[in-house]
N, C-alpha and C positions, 0 to 999 in steps of 0.2 A: 613290277611289284606284286607280291603274292596276295592272295585273298586275305590272309590273316593280317598282313601289314596294312592293307587298305582299310580294313575294319578298325584296327588299332588307331590309325591316323584319324579316322572319322570320330572315334570315341574321344580321342585326345582333344580335338578341336571343340567338341561339344562340351566336354568337362571344363575346358578353359572358359568357354562362354558362360557356363553356369557360375563358375567361380567369380568371373568379372561381374556378373549380375549381383551376386551376393555382396561383393566388395563395394559396388556402387550403392547398394541399399544400406549397408552398414555406415559408409562414409556420409551418405545423405542424412541418416538418422543422427549421426554425431553432430553434423552441422546444424541440424534443426534443434538439437538439444542445446547447443551453444547459443543459438539465436533466442530460444525460449528463456534461457537463463538471463540473457541480456534484457528481455522484456520484463521479467520478474524484478530484476535489479532496478530498472527504470521506474517500475511501478512502486517499489518500496521507497525510492527517492522522492517520488511525487507525494506519497502518503506522508513522508516526514516533512516535506515543505508545507503541505496543507496543515499539518499539526502545528508547525511554527506560526502559520497565519492565524490559526485559531487561538493559540497561546497569547499572541499579541493582543487580539481583541478581548480575550478573557481577562488578562491582568489589567488592561485599561478600564474595563467595565467595573471590576472590583475596586479599583482606585477611586473611581467616581462614586461608587457606593459608600466607601468608608468616609469620603468627604462630606456626605450628606447624612450619615447616621452617627456622626460624632465619633468615628473611629472604630465602631463595633465590627465592621467588616474587614478591618485591616489584617487580622490573622488569615482570613481567606485570600486576601490580596497577596500576602507574602507567600502563601502556599502556591498560588498561581504563578508567582514570579519564579519560585524554585522549580516548578514543572517546566517553565519556559527555559530556564538555565540548563536543566538536564537535557531537554530536547535540542537545544542549541549546541551543547557539547557533543551530543550524538551526531548531529548534522555535520559538525566540524570534522568528525572522524570519518564519516561515510561519504560526504559530498565533497570530493577533493578536486574536482575540476576547477580551473582558474575562474571561469564565469560563476560557478556556484560559490566559490570562496569570496568573490567580489560582492555578491548579493548578501552573503552571510555577514561580511564586514559591515555592510550598510545597515543591516538589521541590528547588529550588535552595537554599532556606534549610536544609533537612535535610542536603543534600549539604555545604554549607559547614561546618555543625556537625560532620558526619562527618569531614571532612578535618582540622579543627582537632584533634580527638581522635586522628586517625591520626598526626599529628605527635608527639603525646605518647606514643602506643603504640610508634612506631618508635624514639623516643629511649630508651624503657624497654627495648626489645628489644636495642638496641645496648649498653645498660648492663648487660645480663644479668639484668634484673628481669622474668623470665617471668611471675611472679605478677601484677604490675601490668598486663602486656600482656593476660593473660586476663581480669582484672577489667574492663579497658576494653572489650575485644571482647565480652564476655558481659553487660556492663551497659549503660552509656550509649550505646556504639556500636551495640549491637543496637537500642536505642530510635530512634536516628537513622536506621538502615537501615529500620526499620519505618515511620517517618514518610515517608521518601522513597518507599518501595514503595507505601504507601497512597495518596500523592498521585499517583504515576504511574498507579496503577490507576484512580483517579477520572478522570484525564485520558483514559485509554484507554476507560473506560466512556462518557464524554461524547462522544468521537469515534465510538464504535460507535453511539450514539444518532443522531448526525448522519448517519452512513451509512444507517441504517435510514430516517430521515426523507427523505433525498434520494432514496433508491431508491424509496420509496413515491410521492414527488412525480413522479419520472420515469415510473413505471408509470401513474399517474393521467393525466399529460399525454399519454402515448402512447395511452391508451384514449380520451381526449377528442378527440385529433387524428384518430384513426381514425373515430370516430362522426361528427365534423363532415365529414370527407372523404367518407364514404359518403353522407351526406345531400346534400352539394353535388353529388356525382357523380350521384346519383339525379335531382336537379333538372336537371342538364345533360343527362342522358339523356332526360328528359322533353321538354326543349326541342328536342333533336335529332328526337325522334319528332314533335313538333308541326311542326317545319320540314318534315319529310318529308311529313306529311299536308297541310300548307299548299301545298307545292310540287306535290303530286299534284292537289289541288283546283284550283289555279291552272292547271295543265296541262290539266285537263279543261275548265275554263272557256274557256281559250284555244282548245282544239280545237273546243268547241261554237260559239264565235264564228266560227272559220274555216269551220266547216261551214255556218253560216247565211250568212256573208258572206266569201267567199274573198278579198275585197280589204281586209279589216280587218287592223290591225296587232296 
């Protein structure tokens, strides 16, 4: 093999090593990007679940308030109910896993029962039957609230578990990508060193030939 061919071969091997290093780096960044997107998605789902949990507590509190202020707080209660309905609809669209939908079903069932009794309680309040209002609020309505709150807590806990799992997967992927990149970079560095040694040896060989035969190529 000629000196030129040996040099070209060494160059080719080194270039391939550098290209592989770049490819590994790009692929690793892509995987990390996907993992980070998954972490963000899980975090948004957790935030939505926590918002539902807050909504349940909020409309229950305002219901209690209007029961004790002769209905003055009912508009605020109804506004809170509408916020819950909007957040629940959003959760239905975004939280599509079977387990998530099960928890949402539980929240919605408890809420529907809650609102049916609320109609009865408000009618009793308008009729001046405060005793019936208190019986509803402190009896079956409290049970419905507890059901909704417990289901929303289960949903929030489920989403918190997803966030933890996705965060661990992201950290593991980052660690693996870093180790692989270091290994490939080390190999590329070794190839560069081999190229330099080869080029130096070929240069010496060429110089030796020229010294022995000045007319040699």
